N, C-alpha and C positions, 0 to 999 in steps of 0.2 A: 436795599436796606441801608439806612444811614448809620455811620459810626456813632456809637453811644456817646463817646467823648465830644464829638461835634454837636450832638443834640444838647448835652450839658452846657457847653460853652456858648451855644447860639440858639436858645429856645425861641426867642422872638423872631429870628430869621426863619426858622422852620415853620413857625405858625404863619408868618407872612407868606411863605411859599404855598401853604395849604389854602390860604385865602385867595391868592392870585390864581390858583388852579380851580377855584370855585369848589373847594372841598371843605365846607365849614365844619362838618362832623369830625374831620381829622384834626382840627385845632385842639380839641379836648384830649386827643390821643397823646399829644406832646406832654401834657401835664401828667397823664396816667403813666407814661413811660418813665418820666423823671421821678415820680413818687415810688414806683416799683424799684427803680435803680437805687434810690436812697435807702430803701428798706433792705435791699439785697446787700449793698455795700456795708451797711451797719451790722448785718448778720455775719458776714464773712470773718471778721476778726474774732468774734465769739467762737465760731467753729474752729478756727486755727488755734485759738487758745486752749480749747478743750482737747483738740488732737495732741497738742504739745503736752498737756497734763496727762493724757492717756499714755503717751510714750514714756514719760518720766515715771509714771506709776508702774509700768511694765518693767522698767529697769530696776526699780526699787524692790520688786518682789523677791529677788534672789538674796537680798540683804536682810530680809525680815525673819524674825524668829517664827517657829511653827505656830505658836499661839496668836501671833499678830496677823497671820496670813488670811484667816477666815474673815476678819473685819475688813482687811484690805481688799479682798476679792469682792465683798459685798459693795464696797465703795466704787470699785471698778465697774461692777455691773450697773450701778446707778448712773455712773458717768457715761457708760456705753449707751444706755437707754436714752439719756438726755441728748447725747451727741446724735444719735439716730433720728430723734425728733427734729433737731435743728437741720440735719442734712436733708430730711424729707421736706422741711420748710424751704430750704435753699432750692431744692429741685423744683418745687412748686412755683417759687418766685421766678426762677429762670424761665420756666415754661410760659408763665403769664407775661413776663417781660418780652419774650420772643414773639408771642402772639400779638401783643400790642405794637412792638417795633415793626412788625411786618406791615402794619397799617400806615406807617408814616410815609408820606409822599416825598419824593426827591425834591430838592430845592431848585426851582427854575433859575436859569441864568438871568442876569440882569437885563439882557437884551431881548428876553421873551416879551412880546407885546402884551399889553393889557387887553382884556376882552372876555366876554361871557361865553362865547361858543364859536363854531366854525365860520359864522357870518362876519366875525370880526378879526379873522386872520389877515395878516398884512402882506400884500403882494410885494414880492422882491423883484421879479422880472417876468416879462412875457417873451415867448419865442415863437415865431411863425405867425402867419396871417390867418385870421378866421376866414374860411372860404365864403365867397359870394357865388351861390349856385345860380345858373341860368334856368333852373327848373325848380319845382317844389320838391325838396329832399324828403326822403322817407326815413322813418326811424329804423334802427337796426333790426328790430323784431319784424317790421314789415318787409324789409329786404330779405331777412333770413327765412321767414315763413313762406314768402312767395317763391323763393328759390328752392324750397324744400330742404333747407339746411337746419331749421330750428323747429322743435316741437315741444311746447310747454304743456299742452293739454295731456298728452300721453304720459309725460314725465310726472305730472301732478297726480294722475291716477295711480302710478306706481309708487311714488315717493313723497307726495304732498306738494304744497305750494313752494315756490322759490327753487324749483328744480327744472331741469331742461335736458333735452337730447340735442346733441350736435351731430349733423350728418354730413357725409361727403366732403366737399371742398372746405366747408367751415370747420369741420373736425380736423382736416389737414392743416388749415391755417392756425387753429388753436395750438397744434403741436409745433408748427413752424415758428411761432413767436417765442415759444419756450426754448426751442433748440437754438434759435438765434441769440437769445439773451444768455444762455449758458455758454455758448461759444464766445460771445463778446467778453464775458467775464473771465473765462479760461485764458483768453488772449491777454488779459491784464495780470495774469499770475495768480488768480484765485483758484483754489482747489475745489473741484466739483464734488459735492456730497449728495448722496441719495440717503436721506435720513429715515429713522423710524417714524411712522405716522401715529403710533400709539405711545404715549409716554406716561411715566409715573408722576405723581403729584410733585415730587422733588423738582422736576424740570419746570413745571408750571409755576411753582412758588419761586424757584430760582430766577426765572425770567420775569417775575412780577405780574404774571397773569392771574395768579392766585395769591392771596385772597382778594376778592373783588370782582373777578371776571368769570366766576363759576357758571353764571347764567348763560354765558356765551359759548360754553364748551359742551361738546357731546361726551358724556362720561359712560364708560363701561363699568358699571358698579361691581359686577361679579369678579372682574379681574383687577379692579382699582386702577384702571388706566384711562387716559383721556386722548381723544382724537385731537391732533394739533390744528390750530387755526392759522399757523404760519411756521415755516421751517426755522424761523428765528429761535423757536423753543428748543428743539433738539440740537441745532447746530451751535448755538451759544453755549449749550450745556455739555458739549463734547468733552471739555477738559475740567468739568466740575470736580472739585476735591483735589486737583493737582497743583503742583508748584512747577511752573514752566521756567526755563532758562531765558533770560532777557535776550540772549543771542538768537533764540528761536522766534522772537517776536518781530513784527506783527504776524499773527495768524490771519490769513485771508481765506475765507471759505465762501462758496456760493452753493446754496442748497436748492435743489429742485424737488418739489413735493406737491402732492394733493393736500388741500386744506379744507377744514370743515368749521363752520360757525353757525350757531343757532339763530343769530340775528334777533335775539330776544329784545323786546322793547321797540321794534321797528314796524309794528303792525300798521298797515295802511301806507307805508312809505315804499316808493319804488317797487310797486307790486307787479309791474309788467316789464318784461325784458330781462337783461342779463346784469343789471347794475348791482343788485343786492340778492345774492343767491347763497344757498347753504353749502355747496361744494364747488371748489374752484382749484386752480393750480397756480403756484407762484415759483418764481426764481428769486431767491432772497440772498443778498450779500451780507456777510457778517465779518466784522473785524474785531480782534482781540489784541490789545497792545498795552504798552506801559502806562503808568498812572501820571500822565502829563496833560493838563488841560489844553495846552497849545497843540500838542500832537493830535489830541482827539478832535480839536477844531479843524485841523487840516484834513484828517480822515473824513470828517463829516462833509466837507466841501467836495472831497474826492468821490465819495459814494453817490452824492447828488449828481455830479458830472457824469458818472458812469450810467446812471439811469437816463439822464438827458440825452446822452449820445444814442441810446437805443431809440428814444422817441424821435430824435432828429433823423435817424436812419429810416424810421417808419413814416417820415414826412407828416408828422402830426403837430398841429399848433398846441402849445401848452403854456402854463405859467407855474412859477414856483412861489409858494407863500410861506411866510414864517408863522408858525402856529401860535395862537395866543394862549394865555394862561388857562382860560376856561375850557380849551379844547386839547390841552397838552397831555393829560393823563397822569397817572401816579408815578411811573418810574422815570420818565424822560426829564432831562435837564434842558434840552432844546430839541425842537423838531421842525423839519421842513416837510410840507406836502407838495407833491407835484400833481397838477390837475390838467387833464386833457380837455380840449374843446369838444363838446358833444352836441351837435345840432338839435337832436331831439329834446334835449334839456334846455337849449338856448343858453347854455352856460358851461363853465368849466366843471368837470366832475373829477373827484379825487381818484388817482390811479396808483400813486406811490406815497409812502411815508418813510422819511429818513430820520432816525433818532440817534441821539447820543445820550449816554447814561452815566458817564464817569464810572465810579466803582459800585454803583447801586446794585446792578445785577451780580457783579462778581462777588460782593460780600455775601449775598444770599446763596450763591453757588460755591463759595469757598474756592474761588478761582484766583490763583496767585502766581507771582513770578519772583525769581531771585534777581535782585539788581546786581549789575556788573560792578558798579562803583564801590559798593560797601558790603555786598553779600547778604544784605537784609532782604526779608520777604515782604512784598507789598501786594495789595489787591490790584488786579488788572483793570483797565478801562474797556468797555464794550460799546459797539455801535452796530446798527443794521439799517438796511434800506431795501425796499423792493427794487428788483431789476425789471421785472414784468409780472403782472398778474392777469391771468386769463380765466374766464372769458370776458372780464370787464374791459380789457384793452380792445376786444373785438368790437365793442360799441363804437369807439372812435375810428377804428380802421374801416368798418363797414360804412359808417355815416360820412366820414370825411372823404373817402375815396370812391363813393358811389358815383355812378354815371347816369345820365338821363334815361338810358334804356334799361336801367335796373341791374346792370352788371357792376362789378367792383374792380377798380384798377388796383393792381398790387404795387407797392413801393418797390423800387429796384432791389433794395437790400433783401427782400423776402423772396424774390423770384427764384434764386437757386434752392431755397428751402421748400419751394412748391413745384419742384420738378420742371422748372422752366416756364411755368405758366405766368403770364403777365396780366391776364384778366380772368376773374372768377365769375361763374354764373352764365346764364343765357339771357338774351334780350327778352324783356317782359312785355 
């Protein structure tokens, strides 16, 4: 959520941000927010004046003669009724203003590239060489199905499309990459979190997945709970409503969780394989710190490096891209994506997203800290990034490290996590 004072002072900047993010319907929201704000601010002095009048009338009661009190009480009653009407009007205005303000997108940083969608994201760097196979490489689903590791048909019979069974060594590999990532982040001082998978709307709104992302969430209507699409939601919300001490910042958490997404609007896209599925697991890093843009920028580079180190340990070629305005989303001020090379796609495929928000999420979560310098309370800055997401990362691992005989070589970093195995599968 944006600070209303910032919106008042910079309406054109907020509108330009919505345009850059290719959210034209949100431009009009700025005007609606400002109109409601003007109406509310005009109403508040009237309410305060009537409350003061009410207090004075109460004090005057004891000084009145008996014959004057009946008339005075009648006037007080009318005043109370008028004040109640204005207070109801204030309550309604505040609710309307909050609903509209939740629709305002965060203002992208000046360095966010222009662009309409992910095809116009700007490459920052490439790491690792794209492999040149001396044989015709197989897609991950061909490797997995021939080895007996993957079954999409039986999963679809049980749970519908975009679901899967992992068996044997591939199921172990799935667990291994998650454990490696959690260990890697714990070694950097991040606190491991096993979060709730079902959360109230407060957490979804607070992290800016609602309003706007309801179609992507699985909702349990009876209990008014939502299955999370990322550990970012519960982990960023851990300290919602709290005032932290600056001495206790930054908070560095790494959440490991199952995740669920409806993938609404993707009919016909990536229908085969593990790229776009309804259920997956992630290890997600979250940082909460002071409201300093330069500190946030440093944290952003740090969390990207953390993820890159995992990919380098897995011996996977990848690239980092700066996400353009049209692909940025409502809450982010800046975002990097990391994309691994996937031979079956003959292109890089997104495996990580690293976002910084400044105080956008913290305002919605009422997540604050007390500054050491002056004792004043300020909203925190938040950031997050994927450390690993599986089974999507299994695409790159199976396809990049496949061998001519159909087996899969394991990167050295994963061998200890696979009980000493260096090669998976049998020759085909």
